[in-house]
N, C-alpha and C positions, 0 to 999 in steps of 0.2 A: 331613628338614630340622630343624635345631636353631635355636631362637630364645631369645635371652637377654633378660631384662627387668630394668630397674632404674629407680629413681625417687628423688626427694627427696635428690639429691646435695648440694644446698645449699653449693656451692663448696668441698667438702672434696676438694681435688685429690689428696692421697695415696690416699684411698679410691676415687676415680674411677679412678686408675691401677691399683689392685689389681683393680677390677672389669674393666677392659679386659684386664688380664693373664689373668684367669679366663676371660673370654669367648673370648680367643684360644686358651687352653689347651684349651677344650672344642670349639674349631672351630665356633662358632655361625655360621650363615649370615646372621643378621640380629639386631640389637639394637634393642629398643624401650625408649625412655625415656618414662616416664609423668609427667614434669613436675617442676617445682621444681629447675631447673638453678641458678637465681638470677641469674647474670651470664654474659656472653659468655666470660669466661676459663675456663669449663667446657671449652672446646675445647683449652686447653693440655694437658689430661690425656687426651684421646682421640686424639691423633695416631697412636698405634700400633695403633688398632683395625683388625682385619683382617676386618671385616664391614660390611655396610650398616647405617646408623643411621637410624631414623625416630623421631619423638617428637611429643608434644603438650605444650602449655603447662600449667604449674601456676599456682596462685594466688600464688606468691611470685616469679615471674619478672618482673624489673624492666624491663630494657631489651629489650623484645620486638622492636624493629626490628633491633637489632644481633644478637640471637640468631637471628632469621630470616635475616639476611644471612650470618652465619657458617655456618648450616646449608647454605644454597644454595651458598656458596663451596666447601664441602667435598663438594658433590654429594649431600647428604642432604635429607630432607624433614621439615618441622615444621608441625604443624597445630593448630588450635583444637580442644579436646575438646568433645563426643565425636567421635572419628574411627574409622572402620572401614577395615580393609584386608583383602584376600584374599591368602592365602599358601597355595599348593598346594591350593586348593579349600577352605580353612578361613577362615571370616570371623572376624576378630579385632577386638574392640572395645577401643579405647584411651580411657581416662578418666583424669583426675587426681582430682578430687573425686568421691566415690561417689554423687552425686546420681542418683536414679532407678536405682540399681544393681539392686535387686530386679526392677524392671520389665524392664530389659535382660536379666537372667538368665531370667526367666519367658517372655520373648518367644520363646525357642528359635531366634532368628535368628543366634546367634553360637556358634561352637565354643569360643572363649575370650573371656571378659570380664575385662579387666585394668584395675586401678585402683590408685591410690596415696593420698596425702594423710594417711592415718591413721598412717603410719610403722610399722604393725603388719603383719608378714608373714602371709600367708594363702594356702593353696592347698587347694581342695576341689572336689568334683564336685556339680553340680546337674543330675541327669538326664544329658543329653548335652553339657552345658556345663562347661568347666573355668573356675573362678573363681580369679583370683590377684591378689595384691598382693605385690610383691617386697619390701616393707618399705622401710626407709630405708638407702640406700647410704651417705649422709653420716654416719650414726651420732650425730648431734648430740642428738636428743631422748631416745632410750632407750639409747644407747651400744652398740648392736649393729648392725653394718653387714651388710646382707644384699642378695641379689639372687635371681633365679629363672632357671631354665633349663627349657625345654619341648621335648620331641621331638614334632614335629608328626605323625610317622608313627604313633606309639603314643598320642599325646595324654597322655603321662606327663610330669609336671613335679615339680620339687623346689625348695625354698628352700635357699639355700646361704649360710652365714656366711663373711664375709671375715676 
């Protein structure tokens, strides 16, 4: 099973569309968004996504009621962070802000601890846990639009530039 991760899209619709095209190209089974969509028109750019989408709120998400309604309308799930989900026997933690990041990693309770907010891509192993930040898809802060893809069978992941 392949999982795509992105975050900090910040209403950059052209980059969101590129991310969707990349996720479709890699045939990911699920896409996880780690927050900071900013507004509900994020959904104008994900109509072509051929995978399930699940996400958590970020600190810059304004209209949470409409974002929640749009997620439900599309059959997707949106949660308050931290949120964990189980995919193929792997517990994945979804954060936006990296509060208590080290404690979540040290707990050993998660195969993947994913976070965002810093806009800085990162992927590393801490014992049996894969820690990842897909960076900023929107590219507004550092000018580099990135996302991540993880193969759950091998627990190998990579950061990909758009």
